[in-house]
N, C-alpha and C positions, 0 to 999 in steps of 0.2 A: 387386531392386526399385530402380528408378532414382529420382532426385530431380527435383523441379520446378526448372527453371532460369530465372532472370530473363534476359530478352533486351532489356528496355528499362524505363525509369522516367521518370515525370513527377511532379514535386511539384505537387500541385493546391491545397495550402493550407499556410500556415506562420505560426506565431506564436511567442512566447517559450517556450511550454510544449510544443508538439508540431509535427510535420509530418505531412501526409497525402500518401501516395504512391499512384499507380496504376501498378502494375507489369505489363508485358507478360511473359507466362511461356510456357514450353514444357513440356508434360507428358511423362512417360516414353514415351508412345506416339507422340510427335511432334506431337500436336495443340497448339493454342495457346489462350490465354485471358488473363484479367486477374485480378489480386488487388489489393484496396484494403488499404493498410497504414497504421495509425496508429503513427508512430515517436515514441516518448517515452523520456526518460531514466528509468532505474530509480528506484524510490523505496524508502524504508525504512518498515517497520511495527514499532512497538514494543509489546510486551506488558508494561505496567507492573504488577508484582505486589507488593502490600504484604505485610508480614511476617505478617499474619493470613490471607493467601490471597486477599484481595479484589483485583479488577482495577480499574485506573483507566481509564475510557473517556472519550471526548469525543463531543459531539454538535454538528452544525452543519447549516445548510441546504445541501443539495446541489442546485445549480441544474439540472443535466440531468434529474433525476428529480423536481424541484419538491417536495422534502420534507426533513424532518429525521430523521436516524437516528443511533443510537449506533454507535460503532466504536472500534477501537484507534487511538491517535495514529499518524499517518503523514504522510509528505511527502517532498519533495526540495528541493534548492537549485538552482532553475533558473538563477540568476545565477552559479552556480559548478559547472557540469557536471563530472563526474568526481571529485567530492569523496569522501573516504573514507567509506563507509557507516556505520561505527561513530561517527564524529564527527557525521555528519548525524543519526543516531539519537539521540545524546545531546542535540543541539541541538533537534531537533523535540520530544522529550519535554519538555524544560524550557519551550520556547516555548508549547506547546499546553496543558500541564497545570500548569506551575509546579514540577513535581518534578524532582529530579536523581537519577540512579542511581549508586550506589557500585559496583554490579556489573552488567555487561552481557555477555550470552552470545548469540553468533550461533547461531540454530537452523537456518537454511538460506536458500535462495533459491527463490522460486516465480515463475511467470508469472501475470499477472492475467487475461489473455484472449488466449491465443496464437493463436486463430483469426483475429484481425484486428489484433493489436498485438504489437510486440516488447517492450513494457514488462514488466519483472519487478520483484520487490521482495525486499529482504533482510529477514528476520524476526529480531528480537532480543527476548530476554527481559531485562527490566530489573528487578533486585531491589535491596533495601536502599535504598528510596526516601527521599529527604530533601526536605521541603517547602521550596519557594522561591516565586518569583513568576512567573506566566505573562508572556510577552512576545509576544503574538500579533500577526501581521501584519494589515494593513488588511482583507484578504479573510477573516480569521478573527474579525472583531469580534463575531459572533453566537455564537461557540463557547461551549459549556458543558462542564464536566467533573464527573464524579462517580465514586465507587467502588461496585463491585457484587461480591457473592459469586459463586462459580462457578455456583451454582444460579440466582441472579438473571440471570446472563449467559445461561444456557441458556433461561430463560423469555423473555428479550428476543428471542432468536433465534426461538423457537417462536411468539411473538406478533407477529412482523414488525417489531419495533422495532430489530433489527439485521438488515440486509439486505446488508451489505457483504461480498462474497465473500472479499476478502483477510483480513478479520477472522476469518471463520469458518474459512478455510483455515489461518490462523496458529494458531488454537486446536487444530485437528487436529494440526498439526506439533508443537506443545507437548505434547499428550497422547502422541503417539508417542515423542517424545524422552524423556519422563519415565517411560514404561513399559518402556524398554529396560534 
């Protein structure tokens, strides 16, 4: 089975968070076509788990879908590309929730939507949480944070209050890692 080969690229849009490319490609049978690619830096997703098993979630308005949903804290440092994911995870956790983690375990790396984007995310489990103070950025001024039991998180997923695919995938990765 051959691979699809890029034979040309045009960057059709760019800002500080992403680039959008249109690639001319050649398929294994020799035919040609195009792919649109959203090129974004990887991000981190943190699963903050309290000593009693509750999870700390955040909620904010997500402009592209025009609604608010609960999710695990996540983000990247656009102004410092290539930063160590563990350092970014600790920073994002404190920035968004106010909690610091005394224990951080990397669970894995997943892709968010590899059908059209190269962006992936590093998943971390944060334990031994210590309350501090949130230091949210301007774009996060409407963010809320609260803790939920595993059952409540499952209910939030089933009732459509969590629709974030990385959050749901991270829970699956956590469940697999803890069942081994």
